Phi, psi and omega in degrees: 000130185291156177273138178234159175232127181245138170261121187239127177249129181241123178248159181126204175274091188227011176237138181077014182232018179078023185286316181298313177297330177292320175300315179303314181295313181298322181290313182293325177299332183259006177072024180273154172242162181143217184200164176216143179208152169284143173224167175301337180276342183148238177236130179251130183234138164240120184233136185231131180173195178285155186301319181295320178296317181295320180295318178296321178298318181298318178295319182292331180303323179270317186286335181239036180289154178300155188299327183269355181280162175216101183279115180272318181204151174229123180238131180230142174224156179273136179228166180297146178286154175228171183271069174273148178246350182204173175259128186232156174259126182257164177292158182295143172275132188263344185252159178117163181291140181277128172218005177284166181247158181251134176291141169294169172290137183229159185291154178302136187275168182295324180296318178292322179296324177299318176291320183302323182262005180268114185301334182269001180274146183290346176253023178304121178059026178274118190291356185237025177296140179197173174206190181292346182261003184198171174104187182288145176222282187302323186280351180248348184274140180254327177199169180268150358290160181283084175235156187307318180298344181261015180235172178286359175274359185296339181279354181250103178286129181292141173290172184299320182292315178296323180296322178296320176298315183298327184269352186264111182299339181273355184268146179296343181253018177299121181053032169281105190298326177274012185304135180191177178209178181300338182277338188225358187252189180300158181224158178271152170213143177251128178250149175278179183301338179271003179083018180262135181293137178239342179198157181230164175049230184294330177297322178296318179296311182300319179294319179297319179298319178295320180295321177296318179296333179276003177086016181267164184259126181242125171278122186243123176279124182250219182272313183255003181155191182269146166250155166256117187249142177204157179298118184287349178263358185259102184301315182296320181294317180294319178298318179297319177299315179300315182297316183288322183281341184076037180235088193292319190220340184302134183304147180252144179286149181235135175248130176238164192289321186206180183295325179299319178294322178297321180292333178287338185261324186229155169276114189248132171277157180306320180295325178292319178296318179298318180293320178303322185266000183293160177301335180286333178047058177284170164285131181245124175285123183218151186292132178299148177255144175300138180069032183293336175086358179268161178295138179298334182292348179295316180215070187294130177071012184245140185269006180229154166252149168268104186256145169214157175259161180302140175236340174255146178306324180301324180298319179300320181292320181296334183262012178271352181273205181283338177276116185253359174216124183245131162295128178230085180258158186301141182280082181196170165274156184308135177077003177256159174292160178289150176284146177233337183257147185301309181296321178299317182295316180299324181283308187285332182261007175300134182090348174255303182275142173274332182216159181232112176263105189247167167216170187254018170273126184288151171248117183282323184221128179292149182210106179296162172294141175283156181228128181228164178211148174279113181220136177051042170085004178208166178279127182236150182283135168254319174219114184263115184207242184304137180093335182244317178280141007257037178303129188282157169269127180276129182261165179285329186235158172262178180162197185288166178277125184223145178246128170252129188259005170079193185253192181277320181255149180051042187295139163226165171238157184219133176242131177261136175213115184062229179267010185248136175249115181266099178268132183290171168296164175302121178267321177109207185269131181266062181241008178213167184298319183297318178295321179293322178294320177295320175305312181293319180297318182294320176304313181295319182294312181298315180298319181289318183299319186250010179048058180250116174248104188290152174268348185206141174248129184244135186224170176288156179290338185295119187287343183263353175298135179297327177295319178294318181296320177300313182301315183289344176277347182275079190288347181279348180235148174291150179234162182211131176268139181231135179295139188307312186280335170297319178297320176301311181302311186289328176300317179294318178296316183295316180298324180271003180053041179265126179251136184110165185290159177214164171271116181260116172263105189244110185238117178209195183274316184196142173204138185288120181272163179293342176267010180069010172272172180265109178272169177169358174227075197244145167240110182251150172244126178157194179206203183295339181284336182163179182208161172236135176277099187280321182204162178199159169297148174306134179274123182235161185289145178244094189292118182089002178060243182299332178298326178287330176298320180282339183233085183304336179299327177298316180294319178301316180295318179298316182291327175296317179298319179296326183279328188243350185074214185287336183270080183283140172290150179273105177254148186305324185295336185289335183292338184273358187228153174272093187276343186303314179299324180290317179295324177293319177301317180292320180299320182271352181070030182271127174044049181227073181296149178281143179219141172255022187296130174287326177300320180289329175297316176300317178301314183298315180293321178300312182293314182300325184273006176096014179272210186301126181263325177226129185266155178249347173207163186304132174067017182301315181298317182292321179297315180292326176297318177298315181295325177299321181294313182077320178203165177290145177278158172278325176275161182221165171267147177291143178215115185278155174231132180222166182255134180203138178054043175063027175209165178275141176241132177268121190284102174294325182301316181296322180290319179297318178298320179295319179294316180299318179295324178294320178296314179297328180278001177082016179297140180297145182299325179300316181291323176301314181296318180297316181291323179297312178302317180296323179297317179298315178300314185295314185290320180289330173296317181295324178292320178298320178298319178294321177297319178297318180299319184279324190246355179060042176248129185246009180250131178243131175250131180252125179208167182110148187299336179297336179284004167287346173289110188293328178296316181292314181299309183292325177293318179294317180300314181295315182295314179293323179297318178296335181270001174093011180278151163276124186248125178253133179221163181282149173219310182283334179239158176292154174281347180281197186291356174296345180262352188302318185298324177296312179300318178302311185297319181292321176297318178298319179298318179298322178296322177297318180298324182277354177080000000 
């Protein structure tokens, strides 16, 4: 049988994950000669041998790939044979267009943990142990190819022993770019509140563990940024952290040592347990267990904890002391990005942290912990960040390079290249200088890593969003504004690779409408080519604008006035507030923009029924209303639908009147909430049925932050399914504004195609 030589190109997540040594092993096992190297495009292989050996090798490249790799494509061509005598690993090629992918940061692997806890191992209790199968990636890399000089590890010269591991293709640490040990790698140091060092290495760790046990707050530098850590069972300590951080009530994440500890705190479904232990190690929302033993202040009034397991070696060490559950909340003041630099943390977290546990490995790009929840039978993203970004979303179509810059809240950015959508980590709210700077840094990093120079920048229609203002300042490139809820619809279609129009039920808090009103309870018909506003919630006044968002009682009062006019019913919640100024504002039409927001409808019903009157974090009133219900009701409130201005309007007034009558009749708040949730499901299902009748579209896409409400999401899926619809929902991206940038970019690409 003649000898052949094949040139094989492998694309995907194939750098920094042990792919080349795996190629070396597979080739030598089959008696092949040739070479393998990293390139900006991925991994390039030349393999020479008999055709059957080469074919078997090609199958093994995909079937026996390393655990952290993700093979997107394998292309092979025949080339002339050469006189090779062995299979070798070559140095990375530095030139050429970039098309390889970068692995996200992943949790320390079991093999490393076995060494970590072995007293006779040279890396025993070393907080920065890693190998090709685990450790930091995205947060330390500055550019492609993924080689040590291009990462924040370049300042640490490997000792002779580490270098031998790095150079040995048979070693688990072959070309593991963050490879290091206690003799040559990063080290810990503990600083006091004034930023002065008090202990180093293991002494710093031991002192930090003691301080946590004493109820003090320790700022801990991790993989993607700083955490603020405190004993989760210590009520006074958690309260002090809340006061200092300015986070009065929003639930705090908790880290426990292992799955057994997680089971003692929460009732866990198998999918939740799997997610907790996955290499991505997200925070998982799970139902609290009776007798969980944590301070009530961790998640006050909330029926779930946000749980996570250790993902950095340092986390395992922090949980080896007497404190077995740690609050691990982002190292920042509320609404700011997390700190990543030592000096920055000491300055910005002064007055919050009592101590600073630092290390000298740099973080190039901050990356918050990801947050997921089990909803409608699968794990869904609430905040997509560490562990998942920058893994691309695969699209149905290819096309031009386009940038979507996202929304104002829960901002992400997205770059399209070929069939891949590179969505950034969660950037957060662009309402302060630090958030805006992170937005700009992330744009530069994603573009540089994947060599994407967009032909078009797509932004939200809202002229005051910082992301929109940034886009419009980029005068060298064309820009395009996209309506917020159209972007939601198309993001859901793109993620599900659905081509063709759909009925989009888009429910959220706020989005700038083409009529300059605040939309948020929308039924759209369309796809990336365009949309029609088929139906919406009735638009009612929002007295004080953003002030009403913070005070749901204002919205409740406004909606009652819209429903009843001057003769308002006397509901108990009204007695606690001075309503006359608000009613006067509404009467005169002062600072009372119209909104069709579904989020505000939830707020109004929550306040009217005796729930949260003033919120301390986003969607608090709606979340508590959902928790009060516990489940969907069998009974419902009436909700009328009428036609106006060539579209259907869902009568908020009729629903408000029904809720008010229930409150006056003494109906329990739980039953009111159950009937209200059922009413929302019922009316939007009926509108979708009417849209199908008129337009012959049988696919419904659900998007918008209100669908983080698990009762509403699961109820809509069941109701639409019973009516025969194909239902598309988010899984890889959040349904909230974290998906907006993808929808923007896909709409922009379609516009480019149309010229």
